[in-house]
N, C-alpha and C positions, 0 to 999 in steps of 0.2 A: 560377518566374515564373508569374504568373496569366495565363490565356488568356481570350479573349472567350467569354462564355456558359458559363464553367466553373461547375459547381455549387459553391456556397459554404455550408458548414454555418453555421447562424445562431448567433452568439455575439458578445459584446462583451468588450473588454479592460478590466476594472475595475482600480481601484487595488490591490485585494487580489491580483489575478492578477499584477500587476507586482511587488508586494512578494514574492510567493512565488517568482517566477522569479529575482529578485535574491538571495533567501535561498538558494535551491537552488544557483545558480551559484557563490555565494561559498563555500558548504559543500563543493561538489564540488572547487573550486579548492584548498581547504585539505587535502583528503585526498591525501596523497602516495602514489606507487606503492609497493607492498610490496617491500622489499629481500630478504626471505626468501621464496623461491619455495615452499618447503614450507609455510610459514604461509599464504601466499596461496592455495594449492591447498586447504588445510584449511578456510579461511574460505569459499572459493567453494563447497566441497562442503556445508558446514554451512548456509550461506545458501540454497543451491539446495534443500536438503531443507525448510527453512522456507518457501521460496517455494511449493514443490509442496504442502506440507501446508496452507498458508493458502488457496491457490486452490481446492483440492479441498474443504476444510472449508466454504467458502462455499456449495458446492453440496450439502452434506449428508454428505460423506464423513467417517467417524468415525476414520480412522486417525491415530495419533499420529506425532510426529516420529520416535520410537524405532522404530515399526513400519515407517515408510517407509525409515528407515536400514537396517533388516533386509532389506527387499525389495531395496534397492539393492545390498546385499551378497550377495544370493542366498540368504538364509536363509528358513526356513519361518516363515510368519506365520499365526496363527489369526485369521481375519477373514472377512467376507462376500466371496465370490469376485469380485463386481463391483467392490467397493472396492479390492481388490488389483489387479485389471486396470486400474482407473483410475489407480492410482499407478504401475504399470509403464509405462503409456502416457505419463504425464506425465514420467517420468524420461527416456524416450527422446526425447520432444518437446523438452524443455529442453536435452538433450544436442545436439540438432540446431540449436539456436537460432542459432548463429553461422554456419550455412551458408545461412540464408534471407535474402532481400532484402525489407524491409518493403513496398516499392512493387509487389512482384510478386504478382499475384492467384493465380497458379498455386502459388506457395510457400505461400500461406495455405491453399489446398485440400489440399496435401500435409500441412501441419501438422495440419489437422483429421483427415485420414485416419489419422495416427499417434495423435493424442490420443484418438480414438474407436474405434480398432481393436478388434473383438470386442465392442463395446458398442452399435454402431449399424449397421444394415444398409447405409445409404447414407453411410457415413463418407467424408469428402472430397468430397461433392457437396452442392450447395445443396438445400434442402428443396423438396418438391413438394406440400406441404399447408400449411394455415393453422396458426398457432401463437399462443398467448397467454402472457403472462408473469403468473405467479400471485404474489400477495402472501402475507404471513404468515398471513392468515386464509382462505387458499384462494380469495380473490376475484381476478378478472382485473384487473390494474392497467394492462396494456398489450396491445393487440391489434396484433401485428406486421403489416407490409404484406403484401398477398396474395403467394403464391409466384411468380406470374408476373412480378412487379415486381422480385424479388430480384436477378436478374443485372444488370438495368439500374441499380438503386440501388447495388449493390456496384461496378459499373463506374464510376459517378460518384464514389463515395467514393475509389476507388484513383486515379482521374484527378486528383482534388483533392490527394491525398497526394503524387502525383508532381510536381505543379506549384506547390504552395503555398510561400510564402516565410516562413511563420510559424515561430517557434522550435519545435524538436522537443518541448520540454516541453508546448507548446500542442497541436501536431499529434497527439502520442501520446494525449493525453487526449480531444481531439475525436474522433479515430478510434475510440477505445474506446467513447465514448458512441454515436456514429452506428452503429457495429457492433452494439451492444446494441439500439438502436432498430429496426434492420432485422431483427435476429435471423435471419440467413441460413440457419442449419442447424436441423435437427429437434431436435438436442440438442447440448450442449457449447458453447453460445454464450458463457456467462459466462467459462469458463476460457480460451476462445480469445481473447476480447477482452482479458483480462489478459495472456495470453501475447504477443499482438501489440503491446501497449503496451510491455511489457518489451523486445521486439525493437527497436522504434523508439528507445527510450531508450538501449539498449546500442549502437546504431549511432552515436548522438550522443556517448556516452561509455561505454567498456567497463566503467567502474565499476559500471554498473547490472546487470552479469552477476553481481555478488556483493552486491547490496543487495536484501533480501527485501521489496519494496514490498507484494507480495500478502499477506504475513503481517500487515502493519499494517492493510491493508484488511479482513482478516478480523476483526481486533480491533475494527474500527469497522463491522461488517457492516450493522447497521441504518442507520447514517448513509450507507453506500454505496448502499443501495436507496432511501433517502429522496432522496438527491441525484439519482439516476437518475429518480425519479418527479417531482421538482420540475422538472427540465429538460424532461421530456415534457409536463407540465402547462403550463409557461410557453412552450413552443415554442422554447426557446433552450438551448444547451449550457452556458451560463455557470454555473449552480449546480453541475453535475457537474464542470466544469473547475476551479472554485475548490476543490471538495472533493478532487479527485485531486491537485492541486498541493500542497495541505496535507499529504496522505498522503505524497507523494514527499519534500517538505521534511522531515517528521518522520523518515522512513526514512533519508534521507541524514545528518541530524544524529545519529541514533542510531548510524550506522556510523562517525562520526568518532572515531578511536581515542584522541586525546590527553587528553580532558577528564576522564575518570573518574579518572585517576591523581592529579589535583589535589584530589580530594574526600576529606576526613577521614572516618573511620568514624562520627563523631558526625553529620556532615552526611548521610552515606549513610542512617543510620537515620532522621533527620529527614525526608528525602525519601520514604522508604518509608511513613512514617506519613501524610504530607500527600498522597501520591499516591492513598491510599485514601479521602481525605476529599472531601466535595462542594465545589462552587464557593464556598460561604460560608466555607470554611476552618475553622480550629480556634483556640481561645483559647490564650494562653500557658500557662495552667494545664492545659488538656487536652493540649497538646503535651508539657509537662514530665512529666505523669503517664504518658503513652504512652511516653515515652523512659526512664522509670524513674529520673529524677534528682530529688533533693530540693532541692539547693542552687540557689536562683534565680539568684544571681550567676554561678555556674559554668555554668549552662544558658545564660544570656545571652551569656557570653563565648566558650564553647567550641562552642555549637550554633547559636544564632541569628545572632551576628555574622558568622561565616565564610559562612553561607548567604546573608545579605543582601549581603555584599561581592561574592560570586560571582554575584549576580543570580539565585539559584535559588529564593528565596522572596520574597514581598512582603506588605505590610500591606494590609488592606482599607480602612483609614482612614489613609492616609499623612500627611495634614495634621495629624492628632492622634495621634502615636505613643503617648501615655500614656493614651489613652481607655480607659475600662472596657469599651467595646464592641469594642475592637480584636481583630481576628482575623488569622490568617496563612494564606496559601495558597501552593501551589506555582506557579511560573511555567512558561511553555512550555519555557524552557531547563532548568528543574529536571526537568520530565517527560522531556526528552530524556536528561539525565544518568541519571535513574532507569532508563530503558529500556536505556541502555548497561550499567549495572550488572547488570541482569537477563541481558543477552546475554553478558556476561563470565562470570557464574556458570554459565550453561548450557554455554558453550564450555569 
């Protein structure tokens, strides 16, 4: 419930945001609970590793999923000591995720203490000095509020989180942005913001304990920073909110287990080819050559037709299917299926 004079983060609910919430809610509803506990634990472990690797990689950590797996298993890893410590801390932090309450500020401080143990002298305490956020060219893109304002700003943010009646998909993303804007800690703000968003989402639906949203954000790292910057420049959370909901939607769709089984090997290969193409797509001749098939009729019947029927590819000139300028490109659904196939190959 909203209270009088409560701080309200500035954002508007756009049609895109409403569509993303509907898409995510529908996809979450389609994912049934795992009946095989062993499989569920394996998937949670695998996706937890992907989550940790993705979140750390955004901050410059170079450890691979294989190396983080080895650290999790207590094996020796040859890597920079700080990066190993970051991974160990993140493993412990995500293991504690289900014990924390999103609206509890003390829990956030505890989480930061774990996440930055041995890496920061004042881990678990708000910063006492100014801090700027650097861009890719080492230019300052955001000067965080003065340290004296941090406790008050964080208090307002948690008060809003405790009382807002917005959907958790919105509150988690808004909290993530506002947290990054305040930049309450001397270091570790990025990974803490992503950790806390995951916590908020998992309290809404435990499914998010095994969906590696962070790894998808890493795959769109520049877009992530651009969305943060656009929100700061415009003075509203909306651009970042739209970006994060798109990442969450794509992560949930990629985790939906049933669709990949319906795709033929020919369509799988077609999606791989198109996923590497730009938005202009490829011509039929280019697609056929990349697929290694000479027979045009067979290519149309066994490759193109099933992909069209499943909504995985589309024409760039749908009103003129026989146009000499016709090209083909992958749809959002096709990208999701392609990501599923990559996940299945890894697992």
